[in-house]
C-alpha positions as CSV (number, residue, x, y, z in Angstrom):
1,M,2.0,15.9,10.2
2,T,3.2,15.2,13.7
3,K,6.0,16.7,15.6
4,N,5.1,15.3,19.0
5,L,7.8,12.8,20.1
6,R,5.3,10.9,22.3
7,N,3.4,10.1,19.1
8,T,6.4,8.5,17.2
9,I,5.6,5.2,15.7
10,N,9.1,3.9,15.0
11,N,12.5,5.1,13.8
12,N,11.7,4.3,10.1
13,I,8.6,6.5,10.0
14,K,9.6,10.1,10.3
15,D,6.2,11.6,9.9
16,H,2.6,10.5,9.7
17,P,-0.9,11.9,9.4
18,F,-2.4,10.5,12.7
19,T,-3.6,12.7,15.5
20,E,-5.6,10.1,17.5
21,Y,-3.4,7.9,19.7
22,W,-5.5,4.8,18.8
23,D,-4.2,5.0,15.3
24,I,-0.6,5.3,16.5
25,F,-1.1,2.5,19.0
26,V,-2.4,0.2,16.3
27,L,0.7,0.8,14.1
28,K,3.0,0.1,17.1
29,H,1.2,-3.2,17.8
30,Q,1.0,-5.2,14.5
31,H,3.0,-8.3,15.3
32,P,0.8,-11.2,16.5
33,I,3.2,-12.3,19.2
34,N,3.6,-8.8,20.5
35,I,-0.2,-8.5,20.6
36,A,-0.3,-11.8,22.5
37,F,2.2,-10.6,25.0
38,H,0.1,-7.5,25.6
39,I,-3.1,-9.5,26.0
40,L,-1.3,-11.8,28.4
41,G,-0.2,-8.7,30.4
42,I,-3.8,-7.6,30.6
43,F,-5.0,-10.9,32.0
44,V,-2.1,-11.0,34.5
45,F,-3.0,-7.5,35.6
46,Y,-6.6,-8.4,36.3
47,S,-5.7,-11.7,37.8
48,L,-3.4,-10.0,40.3
49,L,-6.2,-7.5,41.2
50,L,-8.7,-10.3,41.7
51,S,-6.2,-12.4,43.6
52,T,-5.5,-9.5,45.9
53,V,-9.2,-9.3,46.8
54,Y,-9.8,-13.0,47.0
55,F,-6.7,-13.8,49.2
56,H,-6.9,-10.5,51.1
57,N,-3.2,-10.0,50.4
58,V,-2.2,-6.5,49.3
59,W,1.4,-7.7,48.8
60,L,0.2,-9.2,45.5
61,L,-0.1,-5.7,44.1
62,C,3.7,-5.5,44.2
63,A,3.7,-7.8,41.2
64,L,1.7,-5.3,39.1
65,P,4.8,-3.9,37.4
66,L,5.3,-7.4,35.9
67,T,2.4,-6.7,33.6
68,Q,4.2,-3.7,32.0
69,L,7.3,-5.9,31.6
70,I,5.3,-8.5,29.7
71,G,4.2,-5.9,27.1
72,L,7.7,-4.4,26.9
73,T,9.1,-7.9,26.3
74,G,6.8,-8.3,23.3
75,H,8.3,-5.1,21.9
76,L,11.8,-6.0,22.7
77,L,11.7,-9.5,21.1
78,F,9.1,-9.1,18.3
79,E,8.2,-5.5,17.4
80,R,10.7,-2.7,17.9
81,S,8.6,0.4,18.0
82,H,9.0,3.7,19.8
83,I,8.1,3.2,23.5
84,D,7.0,6.3,25.3
85,I,8.2,5.9,29.0
86,Q,5.0,7.5,30.3
87,D,2.8,5.0,28.3
88,A,5.0,2.1,29.4
89,V,4.6,2.9,33.1
90,F,0.9,4.0,32.9
91,T,-1.3,6.5,31.1
92,L,-5.0,6.5,30.6
93,R,-4.5,6.8,26.8
94,A,-2.4,3.6,26.7
95,S,-4.8,1.8,29.1
96,R,-7.8,2.7,27.0
97,C,-6.0,1.5,23.9
98,L,-5.0,-1.8,25.5
99,G,-8.6,-2.5,26.5
100,K,-9.8,-1.5,23.0
101,M,-7.1,-3.8,21.4
102,L,-8.3,-6.7,23.6
103,W,-11.9,-6.1,22.6
104,R,-11.1,-5.8,18.9
105,V,-9.0,-9.0,19.0
106,I,-11.9,-10.8,20.7
107,L,-14.2,-9.5,18.0
108,G,-11.8,-10.6,15.2
109,K,-11.5,-7.0,13.9
110,Y,-8.0,-6.0,15.0
111,K,-6.3,-7.2,11.8
112,Q,-8.7,-5.0,9.9
113,D,-7.8,-2.0,12.1
114,V,-4.1,-2.6,11.4
115,Q,-4.7,-2.8,7.7
116,Q,-6.8,0.4,7.6
117,R,-4.0,2.4,9.4
118,L,-1.3,0.9,7.1
119,D,-3.4,2.0,4.1
120,V,-3.7,5.5,5.4
121,L,0.0,5.6,6.2
122,C,1.0,4.4,2.7
123,N,-1.3,6.9,1.0
124,F,0.2,9.6,3.1
125,S,3.7,8.4,2.3
126,H,3.0,8.7,-1.4
127,T,2.2,12.4,-0.8
128,Y,5.2,12.9,1.5
129,P,7.8,10.4,0.3
130,L,10.3,11.1,3.1
131,S,7.9,9.6,5.6
132,A,7.4,6.3,3.6
133,P,7.6,3.1,5.7
134,R,9.4,0.2,4.0
135,D,6.1,-1.7,3.4
136,C,4.6,1.0,1.1
137,E,7.0,0.6,-1.8
């Protein structure tokens, strides 16, 4: 059971069995439009880096924070989940998970990842009813 606030999924889920950040990340990123916003943010990020090199214009790097805003907009409009400020700005764990999410979406396996984590969470919530998300009833 988790006590680490950085690993909070959302306000409805008080506790969960996950210790790996990937599992928590997947549960925070279930809505297809939110996922699309995050993938768009990834493409904008790498486009800005490549454009900086191609055009020899380091000022383009000033637009990199827009990539975080794209992902945050997905959460704001489509999937309200706990946002850790460190992860929103930049952490290696969040960057690794974004890359893994992109790859799993391309392979067509991300929906399966979400369902597996939801199943684990629901099984956990039957053992610890106070932690039950609404979808497990």
